[in-house]
N, C-alpha and C positions, 0 to 999 in steps of 0.2 A: 865917421863914427861907426863902431861895430854894432850891427843890428842885435847881436847876442852878447852884450857886455854884462848882462846879469840874467839870473834865472829866478823866477818866482816859484814858490811852492804853495799850492792851494789845497786846502782840505775841504771837501764837500761831498754831499751825497751825489752819486752818479746815476745817469739814466739807466733804465733797464733794457733798452733796446739800442740797435745800431752799434757802432764801434765801442761805445762805453759799456754795452750790455753785459759783457763778461769780464771786463777789466777790473783789476784791483787798483790800477793807476795808469796814467798815460801822459804823454808829452803833447803840448799844444803850442802853436806858434802862429803868428807873432801876438803878443810878446812871448818869448820862449818861457814856458811854465811847465812844471810838473804838477799834475792834478792827482792827489791821493783820494781815492774813493773811501771816505770815512765810514760809510755804511757796509763796507766789505773787507776792511782791514782790521787785524788785531795789532796790538802794540808790538808783539813779537815779530810780525811780518814786515814792519816798517823798514828796518835796515836792509833786508833783502830787496824790497821794492825800490828804495832809494838808489841802491847800486845799480839795479836794472835800469831805472829811468835816467840816472846820470850817464850811463853808457849811451843811451839814445841822445841825450843832450850834447855829449861830446861829439857824436857822429854827425849830428845836425850842424853844430857850430863849427867844428874843426874839419871834419871830412867832407862837409857840404853834401851830405846824403839828403835825398829827397824821398820821403816815405810814400809819396804818391806812386813812386816807381817800385815795383814789386821786388826787384833784385836788391835795391837799396835798403828797403825795410827788412828783407830776409837777412841781409848782411849784418845789420845792426841787431836783429833779434838773436842771431847765433851768438854774437859777442856778449849780449846782455844775459842770455840764458846761461852761457858758460860761466860767467863771472858772478851771477846772482843765484838763481834757482839751483843750478847744479852743484855749486859750491855749498850752498846752505844744506841741500839734501845730504851731502857727504858729512858735514858737521853734525847733522842731527840723526845719523845712524840709519839712513835709508838703505835701500837695495844697493845703491851705488857704493856706499862705504862698505856694506856687507860683503860685496864682491871683492873689494880691495882687501878687506881683512882676511877673507878666505884665501886669496892669492898670497898674502903675506904668510899665512899659516902654512901654505904649501912650501914656501921657501924654508921655513923653520923645520918642517918635516924632512925636507931634502937634506938639510944640515945634520939632523939627528941620524938619518939613515946612512950618510956618508961616514959619520963618526963610528957607527956600528959596524960598517963594512971595514973600516980601517982597523978595528979592534978584532978582526978575525972573521969576516964574512957576514954571518947573520947576527953576531954580537950579542951582548947581554940584552935580554928582552925579546930576542928572536926577530928583530927587525930585518926585513929583506934589504939587499943592497939598494942604493938610490936609483930611481928611474932617471933622474937627471941631476946635474950639479946645482949647487946653491946659486951660481951666476945664471944658470938656465931657469931656475925657479924664479929668480928676481926679474928676469926678462919676461917670463910668463905673467908674473904679477903686474908688471907695468903695462903689458898689453891688455890684460883684463881691466885694469883701472882706466886706461886710456879709452878703451872701447866703451866702457860704461859711461864715462863723462861725455864722450862724442855722441853716443846715442841720446843721452839726456838733452844735450844742447840741440841736437837735430829735432827731436820730438817737440820740445818746448818751442823752438823757432817756427816749426811748421804750423803748430796750433795758432800762435800769435800772428803770423803772417797771413794765414788764411782768413782771419777775421776781416781784414781789409782787402785782400786779394784772393779770389777763389782758386787761382793757380799757385798759391803760396808754397805748396809742397815742392813744385818744380823749381820755383825760384830758390828755395833753400838748397836743393840739390845742386843747382848751378854755382852758387856762391860759397857753399859750405867749407870746402878746404881752405880757401883764402881767408874767409872770415874767422874760422876756428883758430887759425894760426896768427891772427892779428891781435896783438896785445897792446896796441897803441892807446893811450900813452903808456910807455913801459912803466912797470911797477915792480917793486921788490918781489921776488919769487917767480916772476914770469919767465918762460923759457929763454927769452932774449937776455935777461939780466943774468942768467946762470951760465951763459956761454963764455 
């Protein structure tokens, strides 16, 4: 019998100290359960928290990660932050999304400047020739967005890992690249699905 054939979801007030002290939710086992801290969550936060905690559940049950090991917890925290908090921040118009929008605007500006240059140099409106091509602007936009998401995942994972492991920041550094690139189980829209 699989020890983790089901997952309970429990809503309760959480402790104000120890590992629960700053958590909105957490995973406990056995039995494998997601505990939602009803005294710290709003209804709007629940979908993000469920995605975050289900990532941990998957990592415990399928990847056999042991959160008593700093690197294992850091690995799961990177994945959970990338798919939950950092994705939610983008949808809600945070600095992450703002950076992506600014980079996208750069691509549009490059296109307008290229059209102006093709129309005779400075073109109608006096726009100078483009600094780089539309393709170059799109590559720059992707780098800005990727960097913003990576920074978000790293910072959120460091904070969460350090709650249980004082050297959590170092653990995140050791596992970050592998964890950030791990989209298991594959889902629609993941980099693996689009190859």
